[in-house]
C-alpha positions as CSV (number, residue, x, y, z in Angstrom):
1,M,74.4,-3.2,138.8
2,T,76.2,-4.8,135.8
3,A,74.5,-5.8,132.6
4,A,75.6,-9.4,133.2
5,F,74.0,-9.5,136.6
6,A,70.8,-8.1,135.2
7,A,70.7,-10.6,132.3
8,G,71.5,-13.6,134.5
9,A,69.1,-12.6,137.3
10,A,66.3,-11.8,134.9
11,S,66.8,-15.1,133.2
12,A,66.5,-16.9,136.5
13,A,63.4,-14.9,137.4
14,R,61.7,-15.8,134.1
15,V,62.5,-19.5,134.5
16,L,61.0,-19.4,138.0
17,G,57.8,-17.8,136.7
18,Y,58.5,-14.2,137.9
19,R,58.1,-12.5,134.6
20,H,57.4,-9.1,136.1
21,V,60.4,-9.3,138.4
22,A,62.5,-10.1,135.4
23,E,61.2,-7.0,133.7
24,L,62.0,-4.8,136.8
25,I,65.5,-6.2,136.9
26,E,66.1,-5.4,133.2
27,R,64.9,-1.8,133.3
28,D,67.6,0.8,132.8
29,D,67.1,1.8,136.4
30,G,66.4,-1.8,137.3
31,L,66.6,-3.8,140.5
32,D,70.0,-4.5,141.9
33,A,70.7,-7.5,144.2
34,E,69.4,-5.6,147.3
35,G,66.4,-4.5,145.4
36,V,65.5,-8.1,144.5
37,V,65.7,-9.1,148.2
38,N,63.6,-6.1,149.2
39,L,61.0,-7.0,146.6
40,F,60.8,-10.6,147.7
41,S,60.4,-9.5,151.3
42,L,57.0,-8.1,150.3
43,G,55.7,-11.5,149.1
44,N,54.2,-14.4,150.9
45,C,55.2,-17.3,148.7
46,K,56.7,-20.2,150.8
47,T,59.7,-20.5,148.4
48,R,60.3,-16.7,148.0
49,W,63.6,-16.7,149.9
50,R,65.0,-19.7,148.0
51,D,63.8,-18.1,144.8
52,A,65.4,-14.8,145.7
53,A,68.7,-16.6,146.5
54,L,68.6,-18.5,143.2
55,I,68.0,-15.2,141.3
56,L,70.9,-13.5,143.1
57,L,73.3,-16.4,142.5
58,A,72.3,-16.7,138.8
59,G,73.1,-13.0,138.4
60,S,76.5,-13.5,140.1
61,V,77.3,-16.5,138.0
62,A,76.4,-14.6,134.8
63,R,78.7,-11.8,136.0
64,H,81.5,-14.3,136.4
65,R,80.9,-15.9,133.0
66,S,81.0,-12.6,131.3
67,Q,84.1,-11.2,133.1
68,P,85.9,-13.7,135.2
69,E,88.9,-11.5,135.7
70,G,88.5,-9.4,138.8
71,W,85.2,-11.0,139.6
72,S,83.9,-10.8,143.2
73,S,80.9,-12.6,144.5
74,E,79.9,-9.5,146.5
75,P,77.3,-8.2,147.1
76,E,75.2,-11.2,146.2
77,R,77.2,-13.6,148.4
78,E,76.6,-11.6,151.6
79,L,72.9,-11.1,150.8
80,V,72.4,-14.8,150.2
81,L,74.2,-15.6,153.4
82,D,71.9,-13.2,155.2
83,L,68.9,-15.0,153.7
84,L,70.4,-18.3,155.0
85,R,70.7,-17.0,158.5
86,Q,67.4,-15.1,158.7
87,H,65.1,-17.6,157.0
88,G,66.4,-21.0,157.9
89,I,67.8,-22.1,154.5
90,S,70.0,-25.1,155.3
91,D,73.5,-25.6,153.9
92,A,72.2,-28.5,151.8
93,Q,69.4,-26.3,150.4
94,F,72.0,-23.6,149.7
95,K,74.2,-26.0,147.8
96,N,71.2,-27.2,145.7
97,I,70.2,-23.6,145.0
98,A,73.8,-22.7,143.9
99,K,73.9,-25.8,141.6
100,R,70.6,-24.8,140.1
101,A,71.7,-21.3,139.6
102,S,74.9,-22.4,137.8
103,A,73.0,-24.9,135.6
104,L,70.4,-22.3,134.8
105,V,73.0,-19.8,133.6
106,V,74.7,-22.5,131.5
107,K,71.4,-23.5,129.9
108,T,70.3,-19.9,129.2
109,W,73.8,-18.5,128.4
110,P,73.0,-18.1,124.6
111,Q,70.1,-15.7,125.5
112,I,72.2,-14.0,128.2
113,A,75.1,-13.5,125.8
114,A,72.8,-12.1,123.2
115,I,71.4,-9.5,125.7
116,L,75.0,-8.6,126.6
117,R,76.0,-8.2,122.9
118,E,72.9,-6.0,122.3
119,G,73.8,-3.7,125.2
120,A,77.5,-3.4,124.1
């Protein structure tokens, strides 16, 4: 897991009200993308799969913003596509989630960048 993924994903988790999930992501041995999906599989919130997808995509967008050269959307892309297939998230919902993830990273980028500078 990269620091940028962790910072972006944790930022999204906080915005969505998942403070403890954000703390788990930020730990030194924190949750990676697959760990986020596994954690959300334990819940029963109606929006948990959309929330998990947003958190993963925000982490991926943050990784891209921090280091666009050589960036790959994997493994987050494949995990989100699996969520789409398994849990009936429509293409329109996916597009909305992706837009929200991008907007969230833009809005919280100063905090994400500060976290990345501290870790450098």
